[in-house]
Structures are given as structure tokens and as C-alpha cells.
One Martini backbone bead per residue (centre of mass of N, CA, C, O) as a GRO file, in nm:
protein
  268
    1UNK     BB    1   7.957   6.810  11.425
    2UNK     BB    2   7.890   6.664  11.708
    3UNK     BB    3   8.145   6.787  11.896
    4UNK     BB    4   8.022   7.069  11.898
    5UNK     BB    5   7.997   7.292  12.206
    6UNK     BB    6   8.082   7.571  12.069
    7UNK     BB    7   8.075   7.941  11.999
    8UNK     BB    8   8.150   8.169  11.728
    9UNK     BB    9   8.007   8.500  11.680
   10UNK     BB   10   7.932   8.706  11.461
   11UNK     BB   11   7.810   9.029  11.383
   12UNK     BB   12   7.847   9.182  11.122
   13UNK     BB   13   7.589   9.035  10.916
   14UNK     BB   14   7.469   8.833  11.138
   15UNK     BB   15   7.322   9.006  11.388
   16UNK     BB   16   7.391   9.281  11.230
   17UNK     BB   17   7.304   9.608  11.065
   18UNK     BB   18   7.419   9.843  11.207
   19UNK     BB   19   7.113   9.917  11.394
   20UNK     BB   20   7.012   9.629  11.288
   21UNK     BB   21   6.859   9.346  11.340
   22UNK     BB   22   6.872   9.027  11.270
   23UNK     BB   23   6.668   8.792  11.213
   24UNK     BB   24   6.685   8.585  11.512
   25UNK     BB   25   6.915   8.673  11.709
   26UNK     BB   26   6.770   8.669  11.984
   27UNK     BB   27   6.681   8.368  11.980
   28UNK     BB   28   6.957   8.238  11.957
   29UNK     BB   29   7.087   8.352  12.220
   30UNK     BB   30   6.869   8.249  12.415
   31UNK     BB   31   6.911   7.949  12.353
   32UNK     BB   32   7.201   7.937  12.455
   33UNK     BB   33   7.150   8.041  12.741
   34UNK     BB   34   6.934   7.833  12.840
   35UNK     BB   35   7.155   7.585  12.770
   36UNK     BB   36   7.449   7.667  12.841
   37UNK     BB   37   7.605   7.750  12.582
   38UNK     BB   38   7.904   7.819  12.472
   39UNK     BB   39   7.996   8.167  12.395
   40UNK     BB   40   8.102   8.418  12.148
   41UNK     BB   41   8.157   8.732  12.050
   42UNK     BB   42   8.309   8.790  11.721
   43UNK     BB   43   8.535   9.064  11.633
   44UNK     BB   44   8.721   9.280  11.416
   45UNK     BB   45   8.631   9.520  11.556
   46UNK     BB   46   8.829   9.794  11.719
   47UNK     BB   47   8.650  10.046  11.834
   48UNK     BB   48   8.518   9.874  12.069
   49UNK     BB   49   8.422   9.780  12.361
   50UNK     BB   50   8.270   9.532  12.529
   51UNK     BB   51   8.065   9.724  12.665
   52UNK     BB   52   7.964   9.860  12.402
   53UNK     BB   53   7.875   9.609  12.254
   54UNK     BB   54   7.670   9.505  12.462
   55UNK     BB   55   7.491   9.755  12.459
   56UNK     BB   56   7.415   9.742  12.161
   57UNK     BB   57   7.278   9.466  12.169
   58UNK     BB   58   7.063   9.528  12.388
   59UNK     BB   59   6.921   9.757  12.225
   60UNK     BB   60   6.829   9.532  12.003
   61UNK     BB   61   6.764   9.254  12.189
   62UNK     BB   62   7.050   9.131  12.255
   63UNK     BB   63   7.186   8.933  12.470
   64UNK     BB   64   7.462   9.083  12.672
   65UNK     BB   65   7.803   9.055  12.783
   66UNK     BB   66   8.120   9.161  12.805
   67UNK     BB   67   8.244   8.863  12.854
   68UNK     BB   68   8.123   8.774  12.552
   69UNK     BB   69   8.345   8.958  12.425
   70UNK     BB   70   8.554   8.944  12.121
   71UNK     BB   71   8.835   9.126  12.009
   72UNK     BB   72   9.095   9.244  11.819
   73UNK     BB   73   9.206   9.428  12.041
   74UNK     BB   74   9.254   9.216  12.260
   75UNK     BB   75   9.442   9.033  12.088
   76UNK     BB   76   9.656   9.247  12.018
   77UNK     BB   77   9.744   9.320  12.306
   78UNK     BB   78   9.821   9.031  12.390
   79UNK     BB   79  10.033   8.986  12.173
   80UNK     BB   80  10.225   9.212  12.261
   81UNK     BB   81  10.252   9.136  12.565
   82UNK     BB   82  10.377   8.849  12.507
   83UNK     BB   83  10.637   8.975  12.355
   84UNK     BB   84  10.616   9.292  12.501
   85UNK     BB   85  10.625   9.380  12.795
   86UNK     BB   86  10.545   9.716  12.831
   87UNK     BB   87  10.513   9.839  12.574
   88UNK     BB   88  10.535  10.081  12.333
   89UNK     BB   89  10.231  10.230  12.183
   90UNK     BB   90  10.113  10.326  11.872
   91UNK     BB   91   9.787  10.450  11.824
   92UNK     BB   92   9.568  10.369  11.539
   93UNK     BB   93   9.258  10.456  11.674
   94UNK     BB   94   9.019  10.374  11.908
   95UNK     BB   95   8.885  10.323  12.212
   96UNK     BB   96   8.907  10.009  12.212
   97UNK     BB   97   9.217  10.003  12.164
   98UNK     BB   98   9.312  10.172  12.404
   99UNK     BB   99   9.185   9.998  12.627
  100UNK     BB  100   9.340   9.734  12.560
  101UNK     BB  101   9.625   9.842  12.605
  102UNK     BB  102   9.588   9.916  12.903
  103UNK     BB  103   9.483   9.632  13.008
  104UNK     BB  104   9.775   9.495  12.911
  105UNK     BB  105  10.015   9.696  13.018
  106UNK     BB  106  10.054   9.914  12.816
  107UNK     BB  107  10.215  10.190  12.648
  108UNK     BB  108  10.134  10.484  12.540
  109UNK     BB  109  10.279  10.678  12.318
  110UNK     BB  110  10.498  10.946  12.329
  111UNK     BB  111  10.572  11.166  12.074
  112UNK     BB  112  10.842  11.274  12.223
  113UNK     BB  113  10.987  11.042  12.143
  114UNK     BB  114  11.149  10.846  11.936
  115UNK     BB  115  11.007  10.546  11.943
  116UNK     BB  116  10.817  10.288  11.920
  117UNK     BB  117  10.777   9.951  11.942
  118UNK     BB  118  10.472   9.994  11.834
  119UNK     BB  119  10.246   9.977  11.561
  120UNK     BB  120   9.892  10.022  11.612
  121UNK     BB  121   9.627   9.926  11.381
  122UNK     BB  122   9.304  10.039  11.303
  123UNK     BB  123   9.026  10.176  11.312
  124UNK     BB  124   9.025  10.526  11.168
  125UNK     BB  125   8.811  10.809  11.131
  126UNK     BB  126   9.094  11.011  11.163
  127UNK     BB  127   9.255  10.960  10.933
  128UNK     BB  128   9.571  11.078  10.787
  129UNK     BB  129   9.843  11.198  10.638
  130UNK     BB  130   9.996  11.246  10.904
  131UNK     BB  131   9.956  10.962  11.021
  132UNK     BB  132  10.091  10.809  10.798
  133UNK     BB  133  10.369  10.941  10.821
  134UNK     BB  134  10.423  10.860  11.119
  135UNK     BB  135  10.389  10.554  11.100
  136UNK     BB  136  10.599  10.510  10.874
  137UNK     BB  137  10.848  10.621  11.022
  138UNK     BB  138  10.846  10.421  11.258
  139UNK     BB  139  10.871  10.163  11.092
  140UNK     BB  140  11.136  10.250  10.949
  141UNK     BB  141  11.280  10.273  11.249
  142UNK     BB  142  11.163   9.967  11.383
  143UNK     BB  143  10.879   9.928  11.428
  144UNK     BB  144  10.630   9.737  11.493
  145UNK     BB  145  10.362   9.592  11.288
  146UNK     BB  146  10.011   9.610  11.382
  147UNK     BB  147   9.703   9.452  11.282
  148UNK     BB  148   9.386   9.392  11.370
  149UNK     BB  149   9.264   9.390  11.062
  150UNK     BB  150   9.190   9.310  10.702
  151UNK     BB  151   8.955   9.487  10.644
  152UNK     BB  152   8.856   9.683  10.365
  153UNK     BB  153   8.554   9.687  10.466
  154UNK     BB  154   8.287   9.902  10.609
  155UNK     BB  155   7.990   9.884  10.724
  156UNK     BB  156   7.710  10.113  10.668
  157UNK     BB  157   7.433  10.303  10.643
  158UNK     BB  158   7.577  10.471  10.387
  159UNK     BB  159   7.784  10.243  10.337
  160UNK     BB  160   8.084  10.182  10.230
  161UNK     BB  161   8.398  10.166  10.403
  162UNK     BB  162   8.698  10.194  10.512
  163UNK     BB  163   8.914   9.978  10.649
  164UNK     BB  164   9.180   9.874  10.824
  165UNK     BB  165   9.321   9.741  10.575
  166UNK     BB  166   9.338   9.998  10.404
  167UNK     BB  167   9.519  10.157  10.597
  168UNK     BB  168   9.744   9.940  10.616
  169UNK     BB  169   9.822   9.951  10.311
  170UNK     BB  170   9.954  10.232  10.328
  171UNK     BB  171  10.181  10.156  10.524
  172UNK     BB  172  10.297   9.921  10.362
  173UNK     BB  173  10.360  10.084  10.106
  174UNK     BB  174  10.560  10.289  10.243
  175UNK     BB  175  10.756  10.050  10.393
  176UNK     BB  176  10.745   9.731  10.311
  177UNK     BB  177  10.566   9.629  10.562
  178UNK     BB  178  10.436   9.361  10.709
  179UNK     BB  179  10.194   9.280  10.914
  180UNK     BB  180  10.057   9.175  11.198
  181UNK     BB  181   9.772   8.974  11.189
  182UNK     BB  182   9.485   8.921  11.398
  183UNK     BB  183   9.235   8.888  11.253
  184UNK     BB  184   9.022   8.766  11.063
  185UNK     BB  185   9.173   8.464  10.961
  186UNK     BB  186   9.348   8.462  11.195
  187UNK     BB  187   9.463   8.250  11.453
  188UNK     BB  188   9.506   8.456  11.678
  189UNK     BB  189   9.210   8.518  11.748
  190UNK     BB  190   9.108   8.229  11.772
  191UNK     BB  191   9.297   8.137  12.006
  192UNK     BB  192   9.204   8.351  12.203
  193UNK     BB  193   8.906   8.252  12.206
  194UNK     BB  194   8.952   7.963  12.299
  195UNK     BB  195   9.067   8.046  12.574
  196UNK     BB  196   8.817   8.196  12.676
  197UNK     BB  197   8.629   7.936  12.647
  198UNK     BB  198   8.785   7.661  12.711
  199UNK     BB  199   8.849   7.552  12.410
  200UNK     BB  200   8.893   7.365  12.150
  201UNK     BB  201   8.872   7.361  11.816
  202UNK     BB  202   8.707   7.080  11.803
  203UNK     BB  203   8.457   7.232  11.984
  204UNK     BB  204   8.418   7.452  11.751
  205UNK     BB  205   8.194   7.702  11.604
  206UNK     BB  206   8.175   7.920  11.337
  207UNK     BB  207   7.963   8.209  11.288
  208UNK     BB  208   7.892   8.345  10.953
  209UNK     BB  209   7.898   8.573  10.645
  210UNK     BB  210   8.219   8.533  10.579
  211UNK     BB  211   8.441   8.369  10.390
  212UNK     BB  212   8.721   8.537  10.428
  213UNK     BB  213   8.691   8.522  10.749
  214UNK     BB  214   8.512   8.316  10.907
  215UNK     BB  215   8.555   8.052  10.737
  216UNK     BB  216   8.861   8.066  10.706
  217UNK     BB  217   8.916   8.065  11.009
  218UNK     BB  218   8.807   7.782  11.057
  219UNK     BB  219   8.995   7.632  10.863
  220UNK     BB  220   9.277   7.743  10.979
  221UNK     BB  221   9.204   7.649  11.297
  222UNK     BB  222   9.012   7.372  11.311
  223UNK     BB  223   8.716   7.447  11.293
  224UNK     BB  224   8.405   7.495  11.260
  225UNK     BB  225   8.146   7.589  11.001
  226UNK     BB  226   7.887   7.855  10.960
  227UNK     BB  227   7.692   7.973  10.700
  228UNK     BB  228   7.516   8.284  10.664
  229UNK     BB  229   7.243   8.390  10.433
  230UNK     BB  230   7.186   8.688  10.474
  231UNK     BB  231   7.085   8.992  10.357
  232UNK     BB  232   7.328   9.143  10.532
  233UNK     BB  233   7.549   8.985  10.409
  234UNK     BB  234   7.828   8.916  10.221
  235UNK     BB  235   7.711   8.638  10.168
  236UNK     BB  236   7.542   8.494   9.893
  237UNK     BB  237   7.385   8.293   9.672
  238UNK     BB  238   7.523   8.452   9.425
  239UNK     BB  239   7.844   8.457   9.557
  240UNK     BB  240   7.938   8.189   9.686
  241UNK     BB  241   8.130   8.052   9.481
  242UNK     BB  242   8.326   8.289   9.457
  243UNK     BB  243   8.399   8.303   9.765
  244UNK     BB  244   8.519   8.026   9.784
  245UNK     BB  245   8.752   8.077   9.590
  246UNK     BB  246   8.877   8.322   9.739
  247UNK     BB  247   8.912   8.163  10.020
  248UNK     BB  248   8.974   7.852  10.006
  249UNK     BB  249   8.687   7.750  10.123
  250UNK     BB  250   8.460   7.538  10.324
  251UNK     BB  251   8.171   7.496  10.456
  252UNK     BB  252   8.004   7.280  10.663
  253UNK     BB  253   7.763   7.492  10.673
  254UNK     BB  254   7.442   7.607  10.527
  255UNK     BB  255   7.237   7.896  10.596
  256UNK     BB  256   6.939   8.129  10.565
  257UNK     BB  257   6.905   8.162  10.887
  258UNK     BB  258   6.872   8.207  11.233
  259UNK     BB  259   6.640   8.014  11.267
  260UNK     BB  260   6.788   7.768  11.152
  261UNK     BB  261   7.016   7.772  11.358
  262UNK     BB  262   6.843   7.731  11.608
  263UNK     BB  263   6.722   7.457  11.529
  264UNK     BB  264   6.996   7.314  11.514
  265UNK     BB  265   7.073   7.356  11.810
  266UNK     BB  266   6.810   7.219  11.935
  267UNK     BB  267   6.865   6.929  11.784
  268UNK     BB  268   7.144   6.843  11.948
   0.00000   0.00000   0.00000
């Protein structure tokens, strides 16, 4: 991986868990900043804006600027705008998703109309039976179905919660319509991030804790991959082989801490 000169770095489980920073995250990011190595924070989470994500990281002691954050919301809005400029979009999600839709020049759908052009769904912690019914009816009536990310589980301080993919599965089950999936491991988010970095896939390494999203995304998009086995991550030394089989992918590198990742970066 000698030619890899830029990085896409996962957040939850890699740099933090809940409101707690993973050991060494601050030192890794400072090392990248000091050496002016290009990188982006890359997250499937669609709930927060880049400004909110950067603020959260800074509060933990991890230096971050909004322009260094790439979310599935941003990529989803760009995907829709590229296919249907100015489309009307019914948003089933939170502030980060609504902000991305507005920033991309899309129109949030007024429920008083016939149907939206697109049903866009991400994590929505106020999802309900009524929302499921409405989203499903619109998709059945011909609206395109776009899902920000396929994550079935969302880590939280209180334990695992349903992720955007779990909510999306209910809409898919009701309608028989598979969504266009934006987030990792889809190449849609990865290609969007490559463009933001101004780098080709061959120049980039994705760093993350999840074989099924981060590492598979690297394999499917043609970039390098570095799996970090932190205590807070999805993949551990105990489940690594099973997760490799489930993902159908192999990481280029495996490291056991962010301190080890930092030393590897500094040695290059």
C-alpha cells in the first residue's frame, strides 16, 4: 500500500464510542494534520450535519473542521440531485438529512401534494407505524426509494438500537421495492468521498472497525483498507474470521489500536 496517500476514516467504533473517544484518536488526527496528509471523516450516520459532527469531535479532543466530514446524507442528496435536479423529496430522517437535502437544491415534499419524486430514508428515532404507512404508500405510487445506509444496528450508550437499514427493511418489505443504498459498503458514498478528497481510489486507504461496511467498502471500491480492532469496534479478534466470511472481503492491514495506526502513518 505504498502509494496510498490519503485516508477515509470511520467514526463510530473507530474514533469514538458514544460520547467517549477511542484511545489514540486525537493523536492520530493531529499526526495527519501536522503532516498535511489529506483525509476525511467518513460516516454512514445520517442524523447530524458536518458542523455538528465536527463540534462533537472537538468536544472529545479530536481536532476536526466541518469541511473534513463526509456523511451518507451528503452523498444521498448529491445522488438524487444528480439524477433528478430540484426533485421533491419526502425525508424520513433527522436534521442532518434535511440539511443535506436543502443544500443540494432539492425540495422537501409538502405532504399536501400527490406524491414525492423520492422517498429518502435514514436513521429516524421518531419513526412510527404512521410514517411506515406513508412512506410505503408513496413508494407503491411510484416514488423512488433511496436509503442513506444499510446499517441494521446503531451503537448507543444504552446498547444497540435499530439502524437506518432496519427501518428501510420495513419499507422494502411493505412495498417489495429495493432501495438505492448510498452508504458503506456502497461505492456511491465512497466515490463521493474520493471526489471530495480529490484523489482516485488507488490513492486512498479506508480505516475502520467494521468488516461489513468499512472493509467491504474498500474492497468493492478499489481502495486500500485498514481494520482496527479496538475494544469499542464491531470487529474483534474473537469474531474477525467470521466477519471476514460474512463480508466476503479481506483487509489489507489489521492493527490493534489507533496508536499502532499512528506509528504506521508516521513510518511511511
